[in-house]
Every structure is written in structure tokens, then in C-alpha cells.
N, C-alpha and C positions, 0 to 999 in steps of 0.2 A: 587487373582492372584499376584504372587511374582513380585516385581519391577525388580528383576534380569532378568526375561524373557525379559522385555522391554529394559533394559540396554544392554543385549546381542544383541538384534535386532539393537539397536542404533550403536553398534560396527560394525555390518555388514554393515549398511547403510553408516557409516563413511568410510568404506574401498572401496567404489565404487563411481564413478561419472556417471555411465551409468544408464540412466533413466529406461530402461527395467529391469535391475537388481534390482533397487530400488523398482519397482512395484512388482516383484516376492517376494522380502523380506517383503514388506508390506502385501502381501497376506498370507505369512507364519505367520506373526504376527496376522492378523485377524483370522486365523484358530485356534490360541492358546488363543484367548481372549474371556472370558465369556461375555454374554450379558450385565450383570450389570456393567462391566468395559469398555464397548466399547467406550462410550463418553469420558471417562477419557483418555484412551489410544490414541485416535485420537488427542485430544488436546495436550497431552504431546509430541506426535510425531511431532506435528507442533510447539513445543516450547511454547505452550500457556496453560492457565488454564481456558479459556473461549472464547467466540466469540470476534472477533476483536473489534466490536463496543462498547464493555463494558469497554474498556480502563483500564484493570487491570494492575497494576504496582507493581512489587516486591519491588522497592525502594532500590535495592542493587547497590552500586558502587564497583569498584575493591578493593579499600582500605578496605572496610568493610569485604569483603570475605577473603582478605588476613589475616586479624586479626582472623577470624574464623578458617581458616586453621592452622594458627600458634598455636592457643589454642588447636586445635584438636590433633596436633602432638607434642606439647610441644617444639616448636622451635621459635627462635626470629622472629619478624615481618620482620626485615631487610633481614634475610636469605630467607624468603618466597618471598619477593619483588625482590631480586636479581635473584632467580630462575625463577620467572615470566618473568623478563626481558630477561632471557636466552631462555626460552621455548616459551613464547608468548601466552600461553593458561592456564588460571587458573584451568580449568578442568583437564588438564594433570598434573599440579602441585599437585592438591589434590590427584589424582590417584597415582602418584609416591610416595608422602610422606606417605600416609596412607598405601600403600603397604610396605614401608620400616619400618615404626615405629609401625604398628599395632594400637590397640585401647587402650593401657594401660593408656595413659594420659587422655583419656575421662572417664575412669572408676572412677578416683578420682573426676572429675567434677560432675558426676552423682551419687555419692555414696549415696545420700539421696533418689534416685528414683530407681525404678525397671526397669533397662535398658534391652531391648531385645537383643538377640544375633545378631551378625553380620550376614548379608545375610538374615535377617528375614523381611526386609522391604516389605510391600505390596504396590500395586498401590494405595489402599485407604489411607495408611499411608502417602505416598508422596503427594497425592492429597490434603488431609486434612491439612497437614502442610504447603503446598504452599499457600493454601487459608488463613490460619492463618497469614502467612507473609503479604499477600496482604491487609488483613483487620486490621492489627495492625497499629494504628495511635496514634497521640498525644504524650504527654510527656513520654519519656523513650521508645519510639517505636523502635528506632534503636537497643537498647540493647535487647529488646524482640525478634526482628527479628533475630538477630545474635544467640541468644540462641536456637531458633527453628531450625535454620540451623545447629547449633552445635549438637543438638539432633539427627538430621537425619544422620549426619556424624558418630555418635556413633554407629549406627546400619547398616551403609552402607559398602558394599565391596568397594575396590578401584575403580572398574569400575562403580559402582553405584554412588560413590562420584563424579566421573568425570562428569557424565551427570546431576546430581543434581546441581552441581556448574554452569555448562553451562546454565542450565534452569533458575536459579535465576538471572543470568546476561543477560538473553535473547540472548544468543550466542550459541544456540544448534548446528548450522552449519552443519546439516545433508544434506542440499540441497533438502529437501523434502518440496515441496510447496503444497498448497491445491489442485491444479489440478492434481498433481501426486497421491495424496490420492484418489481423485475422480476416476481416472483411475483404481486404484487397487480395489476400492469398486465396480466399474462396472463389473470387471472380477470376483470378489468374489461372488456377489449377482445377477449378470445378465449375459447377453450374449455379453458384451463388448460395441460395438459402440452405439446400440440403448439404452441400459441401461445407458450409460454415458450421453447421451443427457438429459434423464429424471432426473438423479442424479444432473447433473450440473444445470438444471433449478431449482431444489429444493434448491441447494446451493445458487444460485443467488437471490432467493426470501427470503431466511432466513439469508443469510450472516453468517451462523453458521455451520462450517464443523463438529463440534461435534454432533450437533443435527441431522444432516443428517445421520451420521454414526450410531447413536443410533436407529433412526427410521428404517434404513435398517436391523440392527441386530434383532430388535424386530418384525418388520412387513414386511420385505422384500420390493420388488419393489411396491407391492400394497400400502404399507404405504407411500412410496415416492410420489406416484401419488396423494395422498390426502393432501400433504403439500400445504398450502395456505398463502397468505399475512396476516401479523398481523401488525396493527398499533402500532408504537413504536419499531418495529424491522426493521432496514433499508434494503432496496432493493439495491443490487449492481447496480451501475448506468451504463446506456448505454453510450457508447462512440462513437466518430465519426472517420471516416477515413479522409485522405486528398488526394486531386487530384490536378493535375498540371494546368489545364486550365478550363475556364468557359465552353467551348464547350464540353469538356470531361465530366464535371459534368452533364450538361444537358442531354447528351447522356446516361450516366449511370443511370440517374433518369427518363428515359422514355420521355425526351423532355420537361417536365414541372416539376417544383419543387416549394416548399415553401421556401422562404428565411426569415431568422430571424437574427437580430443583434446578433453578438457574443460579449457579454459584457465582459469587463475586470474586473472580480470580482471573487467571491468565489461561486462555485456551491453549492446549498443547496437542501436537500430533507426535506420537512416539513410534519410531521405527526401530525394530530389533532384527538383526541378522547375526545369528550365533552370539558372539560376545560383544558385538558392536551395537551401541545404542545412540540414536540421534533424536534430539528433541527439537521441534519446530514450533514457532509461535504462529499466531493468526496471520501475521504479515510475512510469513515464510523465513523469518530470521532464525538461524540456529541458536538455541538457548541452552544447549547441553551443559556448557561450562558453568552456568549459573545454578544448575540443579543436579550436582553429582549424586545427591541422596535419591533423587527421583530416578536417575539412570540405574542405580544399583537395585532399587526397589522394583522397578519394572522387570528387570531380568529375573528377579526372584519370584515375581507374582504371576507371570504369564507362562503357560505350559509350552507354547510354541516358541521356537527360536527363529522364526521367519514370519514376522507379523507386523501389522500397522494398526495402531489403536488411537482413539481420540478421547480426550478428557479435559478436565479443568483443574489447574493447579491453584490451590488456595492456601493462604496463611492459616495456621492452625494452632490453637491453644491446647496442648495435650493434657494440661492439668484440669481445666474446666471442660475439656472436650467440646469446643465450639469454634466456629469460624471467626477469623479476624478480617478487618477491612482490606480491601484491595491495595490501598496506599502502603500498608505494612509489607505486603508481598513485594511491591515494587522496590523495596529497600534491598532485595536480593539482586537487583540489576546492577552489578558492579564488576569491575575487572579484577579487583584485588580484595583480599579478605573474605574469600568465598567460604572457607572452612569455618570462620567465625560466624558468618551469616547463617550457615546451615544450623549451627548450634543455637543462635539467638532467634532465628525465625524459622521454626519448624513448618513443614507443609504437609498437606494431604492432597492426593490426586483422586478425583472422582471420574472414573472412566464411564463413557456413555455410548461409544460406538466403536466398531471394528470395520476396517476397510479392506483388509487383505490378510490371508493366512496360508502358509505352506504352499506358495506358488499360485494361489487362486485369488483373483480379484473378487471382492464382495460388493462392489459398487452397484451391481445390477440386482442384487438381492433386496428384498423388502426390509423395512425397518424391523418388524418383528423377527424376521429370520436373522438379521445381523445381531440383534440384541440377544437372541438365544445362543448364537455362536460365541458371543462375548462372554456371556454368563458361564458357559461350559469351559472356557479357557482361562479363567482368572482365579487366582488363589489370593484372597484378601490378606494384606499384611498391615503393619502400622501406618504405612503411607498410601498404598494403593487399595482402593475400594471401588465397588460399583456405585454409580449414581443412584440416588433415590428414585423410585418409579412407581406409578400407580395408574391403572386403567380406570377411566371414569366415563360415564355416559349421561350424567345429570349436572345441571348448574350448581346444585347444592354440594355434591361431592367435589366438584371442581373448585368451588369457593373454599371449602374446608382444606383442600390440599394446598391451595395458594396461601392461605393464612398460616398453615403449618410451615411452608417454605420461608415466609417472612419471619416467623418466630425463631427459625433456625439460622437467621442471619443471612439469608439469600436475597438476591435482587428481585426474585419473582419465580416464575415457572416457565418451562418450555412445554408446549403442547405439540405432540407429534402424531402424524397420521399413521394409523395401524393397518390400513388396507394394503392389498397386495401390490398396488402400483406405487410403492414408496421407496424407490431406489435412492441411493445417496447421490445427490445432485452436486457434484464437485464444482466449486467456483460459482455456484448460483445461489440466489436469494429467492426462495420460493415459499409456497404456502403448505409444503409438507411439514415444515416446522414453523410454529407461530409462538412468538414470545409475548408474555403477559407480565408486565412489571409493576402494574398499579391497578387500582380498582375504580378509577374515574370518579371517586368521591371528591368533595371539595378540598380534602386534606392531602390529596395526592396529585402530583403532576408528573407527566412522562419525562423521560430524559432522552436526549438525542446526541448523536455523535456528528459534529460539524467540523468543517475545515476552515482554518484561518486563511483569509485571502488579503487582509489589509489591516492597518492599525491607525489610530488617531492619537496624537500626543496628549498626555495628561496635563491637567492644570492643578494648581494648589498643591495638596499633599502628593499628588501623582505627577508633578512636574518632573521631567527627565525620564519618564517611562512611557510605554504605550498603554495609556489608561483605558482605552476602549478598542475593541477589536471588531472587524467586519468578518462575519461568519457566513459560510455557504454550505448548502446541501450539494450532493453529487447527483447530477442527471446522468444515469447509467446509459440511457438510450443515445444521448447526444455526446456523452463523454466530456462533460463540462461542469463547471462549478457555478451555482446560482445563489446569489446572496439571500439570506433569510433573517438576519438580525444583526444589531450592533450589541456587543457583549461588554459590559463594564462592571457587573456585580459579581460577588462571590469570591473575588481574589483577595488573598492576604497580601501584606507587603512583600513577603518572601515569594509568593506566586508571581506578583507583578515584576519583581526583579528577574526571576527566571524567564518569564514570558518575554520581557524586553530583550534579554541577552540572547535567547534562542531565536527569536523572530528577526532581530536586526541582522543576524547572519544570513537570513533568507530574503532580505530586502532586495527588491528589484525596482528600477526606476519607472518602468512602464507596466501597465496592466497586463498580467499574463494573458495570453490569447485564449486560454480555455476558461477564463473567469468572465462571467457575464454580470455586469454591475451598472446600475444607473447612477451610483454615487462614486465620488473619488476620495479615497482616504488620504491621510497625510503620507502614508507609506504603503506601497503595494508589497505583498508578501507572496513568495513562491508557495503555491498550495501543496504543502506536504504535512503540516501539523494538524492532528485531529484532537479536539477537546470535547469532553462530554459536558453538556449543559442541560439545565432543567428550565422549563418555561411554564407560565401560568396557563396559557391557551394559544390557539392559532387564530389569526385574523387575516383578512385581505389587506394588501398594502400597495400603494401606488409607487413606492420607492424601492421595493425589493423585487428581485427577478426570479425567485424560486416559483416554479409553476406559472410563469408569466402567461397570461391570456387563457389559462386553463379554466379558471373559475369566472373571471370577468375580464373584459378587454382592457389592456394596458395596466393590468393589476396582477400582482403576485401574491404569495402567501408568506406571512412573517410570524415569528415566535414572539409573543408578548411577554415582557418582564423576564428576559432570560437571565440565568444565573450560572456561573461557572461551578462545575462539580469536581472534575479531575482531568488530568492529562491522559490521553489514550495513545501512548507510544507504541502499544501493541497493535495498532490499526494503521493501515495505509489509507490514503485519501479515497480510493475506490471502494473501501469497506465502510465508509461513513454512511450516515442516514441518507437515503435517496429521495429525489424529488417525488417519485411515485408514492413513497411511504408518507411523505408530508401531505400529499393530495388526499390519500386514503384517510389519514388521521383527521384532516380538516373536515372531510365529508362525514365521517363518523361523529365528530364533535357536533356538527350541525344537526345530525339526526337525533343525537342524545338530548340536545337543548330544545327540541321542538315541543 
């Protein structure tokens, strides 16, 4: 399959922001894709070359790509840099210059090789070269990576060069997310809604959109239904909703629920198969190397050697026997000095769920059944323990347990449905679990996880930094980001320096197509960073787009007096606070204030 077919589809996707049009374009692509290329095409359309949890990194910075483009077209690096500043997209820079200058300069560079003709790139060529780039390490790796990219430019058309450039910079910007691909697959291989449920289940179990697509292409819906859990391949984690009051939570959960402490730590999914242990974070990153003590403790505390469990890793003070703040735990996130960190920052892991054991998936079992199985398979040790838990059926007992959680250094509590229909909903945010982090008194305010989509340059003491940030909620239905506030409070000078350094690497010249905003910041930011913020309350706003027209025409919902709490590097943008959560919180706030 020619790569030009894919790059032409990318051009079509680039020209629309309408999700239905994107789905139709993807179906057109799938109809043109041979079975043997299906996995590759789906990954490349997602801007990836593998499943998210494999953490594959091209290792290209803007400056490296600028040098490759300069060499490809025979122009000075400064000229390429100036053009990049003007256009704001290195993909477009590569497209423009290769269109203007042709390939004559590359011919001299590759005179000792047999270079293929322009427009002859295949999907396999691009796929293999991208993997070579990822797997090139060690001394001289930067030079080798740039030569591979230069080789692809020698064979690429201007349009192909544009999307190859964006791919290696992980800035494909098509606005196509995995759930959009799933919708297109369900229409291509099934009957839409019912097929989508099955395909999404397979995706949530595998965390691998490429594998799901290939199974569909080779074996259809029958193959999808046979996909099962594999130890060592993370399952997309179930998430909780939030509700306003204890009474409403109890009513929603049938009058009785199980309460668990909501620990202020890092969620972890532990996979054990014989002597192999893999630990995955909420955003599917493997974090085993950061927690060698947890790996060892898990092997010693679980009776089965073929098991998947979930819990929360917390920083722990063994002398005073109490929890430490999340920020201290994050000091464990390092490449070097792990052994020293293990000694200086002890941890405790509170297990709260089990998803698989001895060849059997437990996802379809109810929460009480899973908890019972977990309890029967754990041997407490200094690091691994069961999460605190209590069944309650009255607001008084609920409130007492909540206060106990706060006194023990927790964020709040998780209320879980104890009825029979309480399966583990992988990848979903439902009302089987409800988080309660505050009591709605005047002294408390809820916290939200929002995505940075833009920045405004600071003035005075903040000159030279991004002093104010444009934050957005995630609209899960439309798969887009909707602005909800401008954030400028709560940052220390050190925070602002980190914010500016991190975000300027993600600067883009044009508004990302999946960001919906009525205002234009000084800098647009690729929506990847999640920050936790706290706000006084929610109000309608004519300038923000979160829940636009849901409450009042031409009006959205905004967070008043937002304040930065902490960085949430453990969350992906699609795990941030959703528009529907903001709508529910706003309605509950209005009900309370009547």
C-alpha cells in the first residue's frame, strides 16, 4: 500500500473538524487498506507506531528536524528556523520547501545508494523506518536518526513529507482519537452501536487500537469477541463520577454502598506472571522501574502467580505510620538514584480491586465478588495491604467514615455500588464508583483536573513566563477540549518556571482543531498536560465554551477563582474532568443554593 494513499487521507482529515465527516473519511481509508497493512494504518492515523503502553519515543526535537529539512532542500538552518517561526508548523515547512526545491539536493547525499523515486514510499517503508528511529540508541544515535528521516524525505512527495515530519514530532494534529477510530471500525465491520460496544470492550481490555483493528480486518466481529485479558498488557482503568451530596450518592447506589478511603497517591495496576511483575500507571505508562520495592512486595503478598490487581501507591511515613502528600511520592519519578529514593521515600500500596486470576477474567463479576476474591488472595506485608472499607446505609455513618478518611490524610472517599450488576467497567467513567472529596461547606471547594490549551505572557514579576493559562475540560462525547477558566493563582516561582519550560515545548502556532475556544491566548498549547485546580464555585460564562448552550444560549460554564494545586503527570487528557461532570456539578450547586 502506497503511503501517498494515507497522506491524502490525512489531508482530508486535516480539512475538517466535524466528527461525522472524520468517521466517513476513516471508513474510506479502511476500504482501501489491505489486511496486512491494517494495524500499521490505524497506528499511523493515531500518530503512533505502537500501543500507548509501550512508550515508544522518536526522540526528535524541533531543532533536529529543522537541520534535516535544511539538508534536504539545501538551505541554511536559519532560513528554515525563520520560516518555522512564521508558519508555526514544521510539517508545512517541509511540504512547502520540498515542493519548491524538489529533490536535487538529496540526490547528491544519496549518490552511493540506490534511492527510489519520489512518491514510491509504501506504508511498510514508513513503518520500518519509524521503528528504526525509535530503536536507534547509544553513541551517534542522533546522527543515525536524522539520516533515516533524510532518507524518507528523499523518497517523499511534499504532502508525504508534511505528515512524516508531524509524525516524528508527535504532532499529527488530525483530531482523530481512538474512540473516533472505534466508531469508524464499528460501522465498517458491524452494525454500528452494538458492534461499537464489543469493539470498545476489546479496546479497553487490550489498550491497543492497532491490535483491535487488525483482529477485525482478519477475523471480523467473531474475532473481537474472542479477545481476552493478557497479563503484561494493561487494562484501561475504570474511573469514578462525582456527586454533590451524601444523600444523593446513597440514593444513586440503592441506599447502601461500600466506602473506601480515596488515597492521595498514584493509581497502579499490577500484573504478575510467575516471577515477572509489571506495574502500570493510570495513563498506561509502565512504572515498574520506579518502584522495585513494590514489585518485590507484590510477589510476596499475592498467593497467585497469575494475577492482575489494582491499588494506590502512597508515600508513607513508617515512624509515625501515616500517609505523606502526593508531591513527595512524585519524587520517586526519576531515571537515576532509584535505590536512594526507595530508602528516602518509603511507600505503601493499598489494593482495592482484582481483575484477573489464574486464567479467569473477573471483569464481569460484581464488585462484592471481586473484593472477596481479593481478600482471599492477599497476604499483608509492610508495603502491601488492603484498602480500608466499610458498608454504610445512612448519611450519618457515611459522614463519619468520610471524616475518618480526611483525618487519616486521604483526599476523601470512594463510594462503590454493592449490587449484583456492578462489573468492572474498563475504560469507562460511570456511577458504579462515585468519589466524594469535600463536604460542600464554605470551607471546602472541589478540585478538578483540567487540560492546558493556551497561555498568556506574564507581566511585572511574571514577565518572561506564561503567567496565566487557558484551561479546558474534556468533552468525552465530542472528543474535544472546551475552555473553562483562566488560571493564574497558586503557582510558586518554581512552578511558573517549570510550567513555562514544559509548555513552550508544546507550543503550536494555530489553535489545535480539537480545542473549542472563544478567546485567543498569546500561545496555543498542544493539549497534553493535565493540572489539578481548585475553584470557589461554578458560574455561567459568555466567554468559555465548556457546556456551551447546555444551560443558556451562547453561554458556557466557568470555574470562578481557580487556583493551581498540582501537576497531574499520571493522567492523560482524556482522563481529565469531563464536560458532563461540570454540568452535573453546576446543577447540583444550584440545587444546594436554592
